[in-house]
C-alpha positions in Angstrom: 80.5 -38.4 -38.6 82.8 -35.9 -37.3 86.0 -33.8 -38.4 88.6 -35.5 -38.5 92.4 -34.4 -37.7 93.3 -31.2 -36.1 91.7 -27.8 -37.2 93.6 -25.4 -39.9 96.0 -23.3 -38.5 95.1 -19.8 -40.0 97.5 -18.1 -42.5 99.0 -15.2 -40.4 100.0 -17.6 -37.9 101.6 -19.8 -40.4 102.9 -16.5 -41.7 104.6 -16.2 -38.6 105.8 -19.7 -37.7 107.8 -19.2 -41.8 105.3 -22.2 -42.9 105.9 -23.2 -46.4 102.2 -24.1 -46.4 101.1 -20.1 -47.5 100.3 -19.9 -50.7 98.2 -16.9 -52.7 94.8 -19.1 -53.6 95.0 -20.2 -49.4 95.4 -16.6 -48.1 92.7 -14.8 -51.0 90.4 -18.3 -49.4 90.7 -17.2 -45.9 87.9 -15.5 -44.4 89.0 -12.7 -42.3 87.4 -11.0 -39.0 86.7 -6.9 -39.6 89.5 -5.0 -38.5 89.4 -3.3 -34.9 88.9 -4.4 -31.4 85.6 -6.2 -30.1 83.5 -4.3 -27.9 83.0 -5.6 -24.1 80.0 -7.7 -24.8 76.9 -6.1 -21.7 76.0 -9.3 -20.5 79.1 -9.9 -18.8 78.8 -8.8 -15.0 81.5 -6.9 -13.2 84.8 -9.4 -12.9 84.2 -10.5 -16.5 84.8 -6.7 -17.5 87.3 -6.1 -15.5 88.9 -9.5 -16.8 88.3 -8.1 -20.5 89.9 -5.0 -19.4 92.7 -6.7 -18.6 93.4 -9.0 -21.4 92.2 -7.3 -24.7 95.7 -4.9 -24.3 97.6 -7.8 -24.0 95.9 -9.8 -27.0 95.1 -6.5 -29.1 99.5 -6.3 -28.7 99.9 -9.9 -29.6 98.2 -8.5 -33.6 95.1 -11.5 -33.1 92.5 -9.4 -32.0 88.9 -8.4 -34.6 85.8 -7.2 -33.7 84.2 -10.7 -34.3 86.0 -12.1 -31.3 84.0 -10.8 -29.1 81.6 -13.6 -28.1 84.9 -15.9 -27.8 86.4 -13.5 -25.1 83.4 -13.3 -23.7 82.8 -16.9 -23.2 86.8 -16.9 -22.4 86.2 -13.8 -19.1 83.0 -15.8 -17.9 84.3 -18.8 -17.8 87.1 -17.5 -16.1 85.2 -15.6 -13.0 83.4 -18.9 -12.8 86.8 -20.5 -12.6 87.8 -17.7 -9.9 84.9 -18.3 -7.6 85.2 -22.0 -7.4 88.5 -21.9 -6.8 87.6 -19.2 -3.8 85.5 -21.6 -2.6 88.1 -24.5 -2.5 90.8 -22.0 -0.9 88.2 -21.6 2.0 86.5 -24.8 2.4 88.9 -27.6 1.2 88.2 -29.8 -1.1 86.3 -32.5 0.6 83.7 -32.5 3.3 82.9 -35.2 6.1 79.6 -37.3 5.1 78.3 -38.8 8.5 76.5 -41.4 9.5 73.1 -41.5 11.7 75.3 -41.7 14.9 77.4 -39.4 14.1 80.3 -40.9 12.5 82.3 -40.1 9.9 82.0 -43.0 6.9 83.4 -41.1 4.6 85.1 -37.8 3.5 83.0 -36.9 -0.8 84.5 -34.0 -2.6 82.5 -30.6 -2.8 81.2 -30.2 -6.3 83.2 -26.6 -7.0 86.1 -29.2 -7.6 84.8 -31.0 -10.6 83.4 -27.6 -11.4 86.9 -25.8 -11.2 88.5 -28.7 -13.1 86.1 -28.7 -16.0 85.9 -24.9 -16.3 89.9 -25.3 -16.4 89.9 -27.6 -19.3 87.3 -25.2 -21.2 90.1 -22.5 -20.8 92.4 -23.9 -21.3 91.1 -24.5 -24.9 90.3 -21.7 -25.6 93.4 -20.0 -23.9 94.9 -21.8 -27.0 93.1 -20.0 -29.6 94.1 -16.8 -28.3 97.3 -18.0 -28.0 97.3 -17.2 -24.1 99.4 -20.3 -23.3 103.6 -20.9 -23.7 103.3 -23.9 -26.3 100.8 -22.4 -28.4 103.1 -19.3 -28.6 105.7 -21.6 -29.1 104.2 -22.6 -32.8 104.7 -18.8 -33.4 108.0 -17.7 -34.6 108.6 -14.3 -35.5 110.2 -13.3 -39.0 112.9 -10.8 -38.9 111.8 -7.0 -39.8 109.0 -7.3 -36.7 108.7 -3.9 -34.4 109.7 -6.2 -31.9 113.0 -7.9 -33.4 114.2 -4.9 -35.2 115.6 -3.0 -32.8 118.3 0.0 -33.0 120.7 -2.3 -31.0 119.4 -5.8 -33.0 120.4 -5.1 -36.1 124.1 -4.8 -35.4 123.1 -8.8 -33.7 122.1 -10.1 -37.0 123.3 -13.2 -38.8 123.9 -12.6 -41.9 
């Protein structure tokens, strides 16, 4: 039998949300990834590497990347390039093609395999994007506390309540 319920939320995310579930015992018990940015895997093609170069600075600015994330992020970049190629095919050729009978008349329209491939890849990409906090709903669960670098600018101190 598989595990039940949602996967546990990492302590840093709980802290950003201001959750009361954060305890010292939980913080000590939680495994952390090694500090630093992940290196781009050599198995990524040139398009995957371009996606890597685009996304790593953004995720790094969010403060969620560690070196251990290289493979998961590499899979994301590979899936993204495959999804992009499938979508380009669909844009060029459409969603369906005619299936003709022996007499040359169209029997029915069949869906190109790239359509279902693109849909499955989109689902996998969405799951990985949620893991990395790359969707609006994933980010909406994170609330920055006062005192962070971005919220505590020189002017913002005049508008703080209390």
